[in-house]
N, C-alpha and C positions, 0 to 999 in steps of 0.2 A: 640735135646736132650741136647747138650752141653750148649746151651743158658739157658735152664731151670735149669740145674745143677748150672751154675754160678749165676743165679738169686737166687736160694735157698741158696747158700753159702753167698751171699752178704746180703740177708735179715736176715739170721741166725746171721751173725756178727753184723748187725744193732740191732737186738733184744738183743744180748749180751751187746752191748754198752749202750742201754737204761737201762738195769739192773745195769750195773756198774756205770752209771752216775746218776741214780735216786734212786735206792734202798739204803736205809739208811745204811744197813750193809755193803755196797760195795762202795758207792760214795766217801768216804774220802780216798780210796786207789788210786783213779784215778790220782790226782796231782803228786803222787810219782812214777808213771809208765812212762817209756819211750814209744816211738811209737811202737816198735816191741812187747814189753811185753803187752802193752795195746791191740794190735790187737789179740794176742794169748789169752788174758783173755776174750776179747769180743767173740771170737770164742768158747771158752770153755763154757761160760755161755749162749751163744746163742744156743748151741746144744739142750738142753732140750726144749727150745722154738720152735725150728724147729721140734722136735719130736712131741710136743704137737700140732703143726699146721698140721702135717701129720695125727695124730689121729683125729683131728677135721675134716679133709677132708674125712677120712673114715666114720666118724659119719654122716656127712652131705650129702655125695654123694654115697659112695660105699655101705653102708648098705641099704639105701632106694632102690637102684637099685636092690640089691640082693633079697630083699623081695617083690619087686614089688610095692613099695610105692613111691609116688611123692616126690622128694627131697624138702627140705625147701627152697633151693636156686636153681633156674633153670639157668644153664649156659651151654654154649657149652663145649664139652670135652677138647678142646685145651686151654680153659681159666682156667680150674681147677688147673693146676700147678701154674699159676700166682696168683690165689686167695690163694693158699696154702702158697706160698712164702710171699705174702703181709700180711698174717694173723699172721706170726711169730712176727714181731715188735708190732703189735696190742695186741697180747697176753702178750708180755713182758710189755707193758705199763699198761694194765689192772691189771696184777699181781702186778706191782709196786704200783699202787694206792691202791689196797686192802691191801697189806702187810704193807705199811707205815701207812695207816689209823689204822690198827689193833695194832700197837705198842703203848705201854703206854708211858706217858710223862717221867716216870722214866727211861724206856729203851732207849728212844731217848737221854736223857741227858747222860746216861751211854755210849752209842755208841759215842757220841760227845767227851766225856771226854777221853775215851780210845784212840780215834784218835789223840786228842791234845797232849796226854802224850808221843806219839811216836816221837815227835820232840822237841828239847830243846827250840827253839824259841816259839813254840806253847804252850809248857808246862808252860812257864812264863805267857803267856797271859791267860791261863786257871786259873792259881793260882790267878791272878789279878781279873778276873771276878768272880771267886768262893768266894773269901774273900773280895771283894770290896776294894782292896788295889790299890793305884796308882802305876804306873810304871814310871821308868825314862828311856827315850830314848836318846841315843847318836847318832847323825848324823855324816856323814863323813866330814861335814864342821865345826865340833866342837860345833855346837849348841846342847843344851840339852833341853828336855821338860819333865815335870812331869805332869801326868794326869791319868784319869780313862779311861779304854778301852770302847769306845762307839760303835764301830763296828769292831769286830775282823776279822781276815782272816779265811777262811775255813782251816781246818787242812791240812797242807802240801802245802799250796798255795805258788807258786813261781813266778818268772818272774816279771810282772808289777803289782803284787798285792799291795794293799794299806792297811795300818793300820790306823784306825780313833780313835782319843782320844778326851776327854774333858779336855783341859789343865787347870792346877792349877798353875803351876810355869814354868818359862823358864829361860834360861841362856846360859852359854857357858863353855867350858873347856879351862883353861889357856894354853898358848902356851908352857911354859916350863915344868910344872909338870902335866899338864892335869887335874888339880884339878877343881872341879865344882864350878862355881860362879853363884849364882842365881841373876838375874837382873830384873825380872818382876814377880809380883804376880797378878793373875787374880781374883781380889776381887769380881767382879760381879758374876763370876761362883761360887765362894765359898759361896757368900750370897744366891744364888739360891739353892744350895745344902743344906744349913742350913735350908731353908724354906720347905724342902721336907716333914716334918712331920706336917706342919700346914694345915689349911683348904683352902689354895689357890688352884686355878685351876691347876690340875696336867698337863692337856694338854697344857695350856698356858706356864707353866713352862718348859715343855719338848721342846716346840718350841723355847723358849728363850735360853735354853741351846744349842740347835742345831745350833744356830747362832755362837757359839764359837768353833764348831768342827774343828779339824785339821786332815788332812790326810797326811800320809808319805809313800812314796814308800818303800817297804821292802828292795829293793836293796840299798837304801841310809842309812839304819839303821846299824850302826856299832855294837851296843850292846844295850841290854835292861835288866832291872832287877827291882824287886819290890823296891819301894821307902819307906824308913823309915826315917821320919824327925829327930828322935832322933839319929839314927845311922849317918845320914848325918851331924848333928851338931857336933857329937863327932869326926868323921873323919876330918871334916873341921877344928875343933879346933886343932887336933893333927898335921895337916899339915900347920897350920898357921906359919908365921915367928917367933912369940913368942914361939911357942911350940918347934921349932927346935933349940933354943938357948941353950947353955950349962947351967947346973944348977948354976954355979958360975958366970954367966953373970951379969955384972953391967952396967946399963945404963950410957952412957957418961955424964959428967957434962955439 
C-alpha cells in the first residue's frame, strides 16, 4: 500500500510539473522558482490531476462493476492503482494541449507581455520587439553591439540563456570615460532590411539575415537599453573633447 501511495504522489507531482512547464498561464513562472518552491507548486497543481485520475478510475472500473457491466478496460485489480497513477500525467498533458489550443492569439501575446514586464531585463527586450527598435548591448569585455532582437529569451530565463540579435552596429566603450565608440556598421544587414518592402523573396531574405545573427550569454551582458541614434549623437557630441572645453577656450596658435 505504501508503494502505491508513493507512486500516486510522484505521478501527481509529475502531472503538476507538466502543467507548470507547458500551460501558457503558468510556464513563464517556472524560471523564477527555486527547487523547493517548484516542487511545492508542482504538488499543488498536480492534486487536481490526481483527483481527476481517481474519478476516471471510478468511471472506468468501479461503476461498471457496481452495475454489472463489463469495464471498458479489463485489468487485474492489483494493476488498477498503477493505471490510476499513470493517468494523472496523461490527463495533465491532454488538458494542457486543449487549453493552449483554445487560447486566442491576443491572449497568448498578453500572457507573454505580462511575463516579460515582470523583469527589467525582459521588459527592455519586449519594448524592443514591440516597437521594432534596436537595443544596445554592453558586454563585460567593453564591447557593444546595436541590433534588433532576433530570438529573445523566455521571460525570466537565467543561467546559460542566450540573447540573439541581428547586429546593425558594433563598437566598444572607452577605457577612461566608458563612452561608446562605434567602429563597425553592418551595411549588408541594413541593405537587406531596407529591401523588406519590395517584391524580393522573403524566405531568401530571412535566410540571408540569419547568417548575421549573434548570440550573447545573458551572464556576460552588463547592461542593455533601447538605442536611439539621435540621442547617441547628442551624448557623443556632449562628451567629446571639444564639448568639454571652457567657453573662452582659444586654440593655440
